[in-house]
N, C-alpha and C positions, 0 to 999 in steps of 0.2 A: 504494499499499500504504500502509495507516495506520500509526499510532507505538503499540507495544507496552505502554502506558501508561493508568493509572486517573486520570484526572482528577476530584480533586473540588472542587467550588465550594458555598462555604458561603455561604447567602443567608437573607434578611429584608430582606421589603417592597425591591426590589429590580429593580423595573417598569423602572425611566428604564435600567439597567443593562443586566440581564441578557440581550437579544440581543444587543447588543457582545460580550459576554464570551463566548458561547459561540458565535457564528458562527466564531469563528478554531480554537475546540476540536474541530469537526466533524475536525481533521485526527490524533485520538487514536480507538483503536478503543474506549476504554470512560471515557464522562462520567457523575460521579453529583452531582446536586446534594443537598446535605443544607441541609433549611429548617429553622428555627427560630421557624416558623407566622406566615407573612407572610399579612396581610392584606387585599395589595393584587391587582394583576394577577402578579406575580411566576409563580406558576405556571401561570396560564392560559396564558401568554405562552411559556412552557415548552411544553406539552401539544399546543398548538396548532403553532406555528415549530419546534421539535424534540422528536418522537416518539419517535426513541431514545435521548433523554435520560435515565437512572432517575433518579428522584426519592425522597430519604427524608426523613424527619421526627425533629427529635431537639431538645426545649428547649433553648434556651443557656444554660449556665452560666456559662463563658470561654471563650476561644480556645482554651487548651489541653485543655481537656476536649472542646469540642466536634472536634479535629481527632485525639485520640484514639477517638473515640468512633465517627466515620470511618473511622479504619485498621483498627476492629475489626468494623465491619459495612457495609462495601462490597464483602464475596468478598475471595479472594485469586488472580484468573485473572489478574493481571498483574502480576510482582515490582516494579514499579515506581507509584511514586505521587508525582503532581503537585496541589499545593495551589493551588489560585486565590480569589480574594477576587472577587465580581461587578462591583467596580470597576476591575478589574485586565484590561487586553486583551493579548493575547498577537500578536506580529507573526513576520513569516516568518523572520527571523536567528535567533531564538530557539527557535522551533520547529525549524527546521532542527536547532542546538545540541542541541536538549535528545534528538534523535531520533539525534543519534550517541552520544551520551553514554552513552544505553542500552544503543544495540548494543556499546559496549566501554568500560564503565566504569573499566575496572582496579581500584584497591586502594577506592575511594572508595565510602559508600555513600549519598552524597547529597550533593545540588548548592545551595548560596548563590547567589538568583536579588535583583538590585537591581529598583524601579523608579523609573521617571522622574516625580516628581510632576508634576501642571499645576494652574495656578490660572487661571481667565479666559482658557483660551486657551495659553497660557505655562508651559514648562519650566519650573519652577523649580530650575535644575540648582545655585544655593548656598546659597540659602536653606532647601532641605529637605535641604541635610546629601547631596547625592546623592556617590557610590553608598551609599546605606545597603542590607546586604543583611538576607535572611533566608533560614532554610530552610524550601524550600516541595518540593524535589524529593528523592525518600526511596525506600530501597529496606525495601519492607517488613518488621520483624522486629527491625529493626537501629536504628530511631531512636522514639523517642515523645517526648509535648513535657509539660510542664508549665508552671503560670500565672508570670507575670512581668509584674509591672502590670498594665496594660489588654492587653495581648496576652500572646507564649507564649515558651519557650525552646525548644529540645529537647535531648533526652536523650538522648546515643548517646556510645559508645569508638570509635565507626568514624571514619574519614578522609574530611573533605567537602572539595570542592571548587567554588570560585568562578566561576561562568559567566561569560562575556564578555559575552554580551547580555543586553538589560532588557527589561521591556514597559512598559507604559504604563500607570501610576497616574492615576485620573480620582478624588480624593478629594473634589469639590466636587461632583459631578456631579448630586447631591441640595440644593444649594442653601449658601451659608453660614450658615444656622439649621437645618439639617442636622447640617454640623460641628460647630458650637457645642454644639449640645444632643447629641453622641455624645461630644466631649471634655468633657462637664462630666461624665460617667460615668467617663469615664478619668482626668481629674484626682485622682478618688477613691481610683482604683486606683493611681494614682502614688504616692500618702501610704505606703500600706501598704508598698511597693516601696521608696520612703526610707527608713522606719523600717528596714529588714531589711539595707539596704545599708550600713546606718551599723553596724553591726554585723558586716560583713565587710572583712578586709584587703585593701589596695589593692597588688597588683601593678606597680610602676611598670616595669619591664622589658615587661613586655605592655604599656602605656599606651604607653610610646616606642617600642617595635620590633616588637610583635606586628601580626598579620594583623586588615583591619580591622575584624571583630568583635570581637576580640579587646581590640581599642584604644576600640570604643564601650564594650565594658562595663565596662571600668576608669573610664570617664572619668565613667560614672555615678554609679559609689561618689565618684570625686573631688566631683562637682557635687552630690550629696547632702549632702554636709558642709559645701558652702561657701555663706556668706550673698547674698545679691542675686541669685540666680536666674535671676530675669526679664532683669533689665541683663546679666548676664553670656552668655545664651545669643543675646538681641538684640545684644551689641556681638561675641560670637563669630559670628556666623552673617551677619550684615548688613554687618559692615563689615572684620573679620578673613578670612573667606570671599566678600568681594567681592560680598558680596549685592545691594548695590546695581545692581550689574550687569543683575539682576533685572528690572530698570524698576519702574515705578508695580505690577504686580502682587506682585512682590518685598516691597516697601514694607507694601502691604495685607499678604501673608500673615504678613510678620515683627510687624506689629503683633499680629495676630491668636495669636500662638504664644507672645508676649510676653503678652497676656490672659489664654493656658491658662496658661503658670505663673507668676503674679498669683495663679490658682485654687489652683495646686498648694500656693506659700506660703502661701494662708489656710485652705486647709482641715489643712494641716500644725498651724500655730502652733494651730485648734482641737483636732486631736490631742491635743497635746502640752498643751494647757490642760486638757482632761478627764483626759487621764493622771495630771495632777498633780492634780486635785481627787481624784480616785481614792484614790491614795499617801495623802494628806490623810486621806480620808473612814476610811483602815482604821487609821491611827496612832493614831485616838483612840479 
């Protein structure tokens, strides 16, 4: 008997990942791909190998908007929705946990799920900040999303659960060049987020004693105010979190993250320069 959940997979040129992503999802009653204009073989692989998967199309604006559009346009046959990215692969323990959860959710309207990030075949347990949770399992009508940096943040008043099991995340499945190109866009979005976070107060109680997601959000606010962002993150992930135990893959990944943070700092400096020039011109 299949699990009464609608699974939504967001795609754009995911021919490398789509088959591995969709295979374990056959355990669910309803699987929908929301594509944002793929030009590779993603859609042909779906139609040839997974004829039961529904395919919808919507231009991509940001992750929050795309998830909200998917919630509004995939029907309401099942009250529970699971969002999966194409480079995220479910495994049996998590599938079984999701089945048990939706059968008896108790007071919860959603579930946080963490991914195990892999690079060159190695799980980056320490350098990728495992476990880093995202709300991916939710009850229809109880959760919405809004843009948050390059990603999204849930908007809900309901109680949320942390799932015990995880999925495999292959962020480098399309190569380092693809990761760098994608994170160039991400760094631009992160500048927008940093500017906003600097105007928000920090809850040190949540930072020290909150749940995992609360701690991460308050840490982002603190980090937005501190100088030396690239070095702070590198020291924290590679040394304080014992990232060197992730081996050479952890070292290379830490350098990639350091470079990404350098791009954020440079773009933030550029933003501040232009804002300063704009004010000077307005005061003349």
